[in-house]
Every structure is written in structure tokens, then in C-alpha cells.
N, C-alpha and C positions, 0 to 999 in steps of 0.2 A: 504495501500500499503507500501511494506516494504521500508523504507528510509534507504539504505543499501550505504556509500558514497566507500566502498569496490567492491561492485558489481558494481556501478555505473563507477569503472574505468575500469572494462574487458568489458564492452559493447563497441559493435560495433553499432555506430549510423546509418552507412551506410546500416547493414543489417538489423538494425530496421526499418527504414524507408521504404527498400526495401519491409518488410516484412508486414508493415502497408498499404502500397499501392495493395500487394496481396489478402490481408485480405477484401480489398473492392472491388478490380474486381473481387474474386471469390464468394463476395455475388451477385454483379453483373449481373456473368454468369448464378448462379442458379435461376437469377428472386427474390431475396428476398432482403429486405430492407439491403443497406449497413449502418454499424455501426463503430463506433469507441468509444475503451473503456477507458476512461478518471477517474481520482479519481477525486473527489468533492473537492475544493481547496476553501470551505468556512468554516465561524467559525463552521460550524456544523460539521466540519471533522477535526479540530484541537485540540489538545490539548497538555496540559503544562507538561512534560518528568520531573518529581520531581526529578528523579534521576541523570539525564544527565542536567537538568536545560536549558533544549531547547523546542520552540516551535515544535511541530511535526505533520508530518501530519497521521492521521488517515488512516484507511482498507476501506471506503468508495467510491465504484465508482459510477459512472453514463454511460450511452449510449447516446452518441451523435448521431441520426440516420439522414438519408436523407427524409424519407418519413414523417418525424414528421417536420410541418410548422415551430413551433417553434425551430427547431433544423438546421433547413433547411442552414440558411445563415453561422451561424457558423460551420458546418460540410462542407461546401464549402473553407470557409476560413482555416480550419486547414486543408482540402487536399492543398489548394494551398501552404503554409506556408512550409508544411512537401515536397511538390515537390522539392520546391526551394530550400531548404536545401540540399536535394538529389544532385541536379545539381550544387550546387556552391561545395558541398564535391568532388563530382567527377571529376571537374574542378581544385581541391587541390586550392583555392582561399577562401580569408576569404571578408566578405564585414559587415557593420555596420548593426544593425538594423532597421536604418533609410533609408539605401538603399534597405534593405527588403521589407520596406513597399513599396516606391516609384516603385520597380520591379513588385509590385503584384497589385500596385493600376492602375485599369482599369474599362470602362464602358462595362457593359455584352451585347455583339450583342444584338439589337431590343428591348434595354430597356433603360430606364435610372435610374437604378441602378448601382452602385458603388462597385466592390469589396471590398473596403475599403474604408471608409470616410477620416479616420485619423489616425495617428499612435497608437492611444488610444484605437483601436481594435485589431491592428493587434502584439502588445506588448503581451497583456495576451493570445491570440492564443499561441504565441511562448510559454509562460510560459507553458502552457496546453500542447504542445508538450512537452516540457523537461519533466514535471512532467510524464508523460503518457509512455515516451522511458527509463525513469530514466536516462537519462543523463544531459549534462550541453550544455548551449548556444555556450558556447568555445568550444566543440568537433563538433558542428554544421557549424563550421566556422562563426560565429556569432560575433561581438564585440560593445559596446556601445561605446559614447564619452568618452574620458578622463576628471575627476571631481577632484581626491584628488590629493594631492602633499604632499612629505616626504621630509624632510633633518635631516641629525643624521651621526652618526659614524659607517656605515657601507656601506660594499661594496657589489653590487648585477650585478648579470650576466644577463642580459635582449638581450635574443636570440643571446647569442655570445659576446655581447659586456659587458664590464667592465663597471657598473656606481660607483662613489664612491660620496654618498649620502651628504658627508660634505664637497663637492666641487662645489656644485649646483647654487651658487649665492642667487640673490634675490627670484628666482621663485621654487627652490627645484626641484625635481622627479617628474614629471608627473607620477601617478601611473597608468597602464595600464587597460583595461577593462579585459582582461584576465592576469590575476595574479596566474594561475595554475604553477605547480613547474616543468613541461615541458617547459614552456617560461621564467619565472622569478625565480633563483636562488639565495638563499639567502647565500652568502659566508660569508666574515669575518666579524663579527659584536662585538664592542667592548659594545655598549649601555646597560644602566642595566635597563631600562624601556620602554615604549611608552606612549607616552601622544598624545592625541587624540583630535583634537579641532573641536567644531563646526563652528565657525565663522573661513573665512578664512583672513578677515584683524587682528583677534586676532592671527593668525598663524603666519603673515607678521611681526607682533609688535614682537612673540617669537624669528622669526629668523633673523631679524633686532638685536635684543640683544643678540641673540648667544647665547639663553637657554638650545639649545640641546648639546652646546659644555661645556657650563659651567659645567652641571648636567649630561653629559656623557649619554641622551637619545635619544630617536627619534620624533621628531615631525610630526604628519601626518594630516592634515585637508578633510575632505569631502565636503567642503563647502556646508554648510546644512547637509542634510538626506545623508548619504555616499552613493556611489554606489557599486554594488557588488564587483566589484574589489580591492574596497577599504577596504571593511567588509571582504573581503576575504585574502587581506593581514595581516591585525592586525589578523586574526586568525592564518594565517600562523607562524607569529611573534610569537605568545603568544605559540601556540605549538611544534615549531621546534627549537625554540631558549630561550623558555623557559623564557621571557621577561614578567613582569606584564604589565596590561594593565588600564592606569588613564586615564579616559573619562572628560573631558574638553565642559560644554556647558551652554547655558541660565538657568536662574532659571525660568522655566514656562514648561507647559504642552509639548511644542512642543520640547523643549531641555531636557526633561524628556524621553519622546518617543524615541528621536532617542538615547538616552544612552541605553535604553531596547533593541531595534533594533540590536545594538552593542552587548547586553551580551547574547540575546538567540536567537532573530531572530525573522522574521515576521510574520504573518499571512499569507499573501500573497504569500509569500516565505518559506513556511514552509516545503517544501520538498530539501531545501537548507539549513537548520538551519546548520545540523553537520559540514558545510563547513563555513559559513557566520557569526554563534554565537561564541562569546567568552564569556562563563560565569563565569569564574574567572574575568572579568573587573570589576574595581571599579569606584564611580565616586566620582572627586577630590572638582567638583562646577560647577557652583556658585550655591549657595544656598540661601535662604533668611533668614535662621539665619546667613549667614557672614556679613549681614549688621550690627548687634550689634557686632560679633566677631570682625570686620575689622572697624568698626565703620566707615563705611560706608554711605554719606548724604543719608538722605531718600528723597531729591528731587529730585534724580535721578532713585528712583524706577518708577515702571508702575503699574498705579489701574488696578485690574483686573476687565476683564468686565465679562456677564454674560456668555458667551462662556467658558472662561479662568475658571470658577465657575464648571460649568457642566463637562467639560472634567476633572479637578483635581478631583472631586466627583467620578467620574468614575473610574477615575486610583486610587482612594484606594481599591476599589474591586478587581484589577487586583489580579493573582497569584503572581508576579513578584516584585509586589510593596508590600507586605505582611510584608516583615520584620520589624521592631518595627523601626528603623531608616527612613524608608521611610514613614512610617506611620506618624512619626514625624515632618518631612520636608513636607509630603501634607497637614498636619492639620494645620501647623504653617503658611503656604502659606495664605489658607483659612481665618484663622484667624487675620493677620494683613492685608489681602487683598491686596498686591501687588504682582509681578513679577519684576525681574531684567535683563539686559542683562548686557552680560559679559564686554562691553565697560564701563557697570556702574563703573568698578572699575578703569577708568582712570580719575575720580573725584579724585583719592587720588595721583594721578599723571600718566603720560605716561607709566614709567617702575615699576608701581607700583605692576602688574601681575606677572613681570618676577622676579623684586627681592626682594619682599615680600610675598605677595600671596602664590603664586606657593611653593615656599620652604618651607614656613612653613607648609603648608597641607601636602605634603610629607614626611617632618621631622618627624611632628606629626601623620601622617598615618592617618590623619584626612579625612577619607572617607565612603563616603554613598555604602553599598553592592549592 
């Protein structure tokens, strides 16, 4: 499957949904087994594009058919999601992916079978549909809950309203699910870089200390794994405004994974990596090697468990962690046998992270690629 963002911009999801329905009904009218063609979104059809430094979706496809018992339930669910998307587009309204799930959940007449048991069933089907139609859920008039927040020296036009992210108080500007240019326009920006922070509590610390004002930057948090809207905004801030992106996470396998997803995308959403990945992002910390560099007390470190060790050893073999700097960090973590959270820096003082740690890291360009 060709992953082409320019082509995706030009697609008309209403027509594509209509064509999907016509293809299925055409098969039924011919008394043939109806089918839906979908890209395979598993590891077997995902590759790392060395040139663009992004995880990409390959060209393998599968057929989801009605008469195959193994496919029947997913076939039904795919058509239900497609039909509901067509309906909300025709009504020119938007809804959440949570509302979509509830709108479609019901018991099939004369059975004890539900169309969907929980949202973990409807979300992957929606992603299948996005990939099959080479479109975005936002173009299907769907959105997710707001999760990320931003503060700093930038003006944003949000559906006609001008937002000054330097005047949003302690809460910051809530990043919407849809951060596409037709909804969110990036206006005047004086910031010199973007700092993406894993932890909401750490973001609040930096916002309270007005780190973004003192260092003329934007601070964002995805509150853990960033949602698609946050990752899309990071992508746009770098591409459109040419801002360097620095990522701040815990020194553990989960924090490093969050960084990797921001940098080159994810396997699950490999069909959107061109929009969600920012290959030029740099990892600013925290690392296990910082314990010695900044004299962090050993008693705030956390002993690695067997799961941590297994995951770290797996990451050593990932292409995107092959640079020598990452190999050194991952091997050092295994050698010392501990991990640590960003909050561990508070052992050096509540403002240590904003007044010493980050300024030193940025000034010396002490980043991991």
C-alpha cells in the first residue's frame, strides 16, 4: 500500500465509503462472496524506511470476506463502522470515537451476540478503515478525547479563535484530537525549540517555573504516550516552523518507547507515520548515565525487574536504537541494573530540573539521536 500524504489530502472519504458499499452490494447481487480489501497492519508488513527514518506500511493486503467464518464478525463490524461514518459525514456533524462505539453497540436480533463487546474492538476496525481508504479519522468526522497540553510563545488560530499559548495560565492550551491545518493554524511563533515532556506533573513544574518564557520555547505533554493529535502537532511545529524537538521522558523502556514513537511512528499506525513521526527529534533525557553526571542519589533509582531487562534487550535489536549512543545507554541500564523516573531529579531540589538539568543539557547539546 502506498503511504502518500499528498494523495490522502485529495481523497474524498464520502465517495470512498460509497464505493466500498457499492462493491459489497455488487458482490451480493451477483451471489458472490462479498469482500473488503485491507492492508495488513502487522509486523510482517511493516518496515523501517532508512531514507526517511520512519516506520512504514508495506504493500501486502488481505481480503476480509463474509463467508469466511473467521472473518464474518470483523466483516460485519467493518461495514457497521463504514456506514456510521458515511451517516455522520452526510449529516455534517462530528462525534468521538467513544460515541461511535456506543452508537454501534447492540445485540443482534434473536441472538445473544453483541456487535461490539467494548471499544477495543471498534478502534482497530476504524484504523483498518482509515488505512484501507487512505484517509484520516478526522476526515471521517471522528475525534478522540483531548489529552495533551501546550504552553509557550506561539499564537494559534483554532477554528477562527486566536489562542495565545503564553497566556493560558496553569492549565495550558488543550491540544485537540484534530490538529490538521484546516482546523489548527500556526500563527506567530517566537519560540526557538519544542520540549516534549512525558509526565504531566513535570510539565506542570516547568510551566509553574515559566521555563518556556525563560528559555523561549514551547513545552508540551502527552500525559504518557502522546495521542495522535499531540504527535501531529509536534510534527507540524517541526516541519512548518522548523523548530528543533527535544523529548524528555523517564529512563526506562517505556519512556524510551514513547520517544521512539514520537520520532519514527508506531507499528500500529505505520500508515500515518508521515504525519505523526518526527525523525529529527532528539532525546534530551533522562538517562541512567545522568545519575553520575548530575550526582543524583542512588536511593531514588528503581531496580530493574525481569520484564524491564527483557524489554531492554529487545530494544537493543531495534533498528532505530542501533546508533552507538543508544546502544551505550541501553547496555549501561542493564549493567547498573536500575531505571529512574523524571521526578527523581527532585531529590536535587524541586527546581533542579528547570534551573540546572535542562539548561545544562540544552547548552551542551547533550542529546541522544
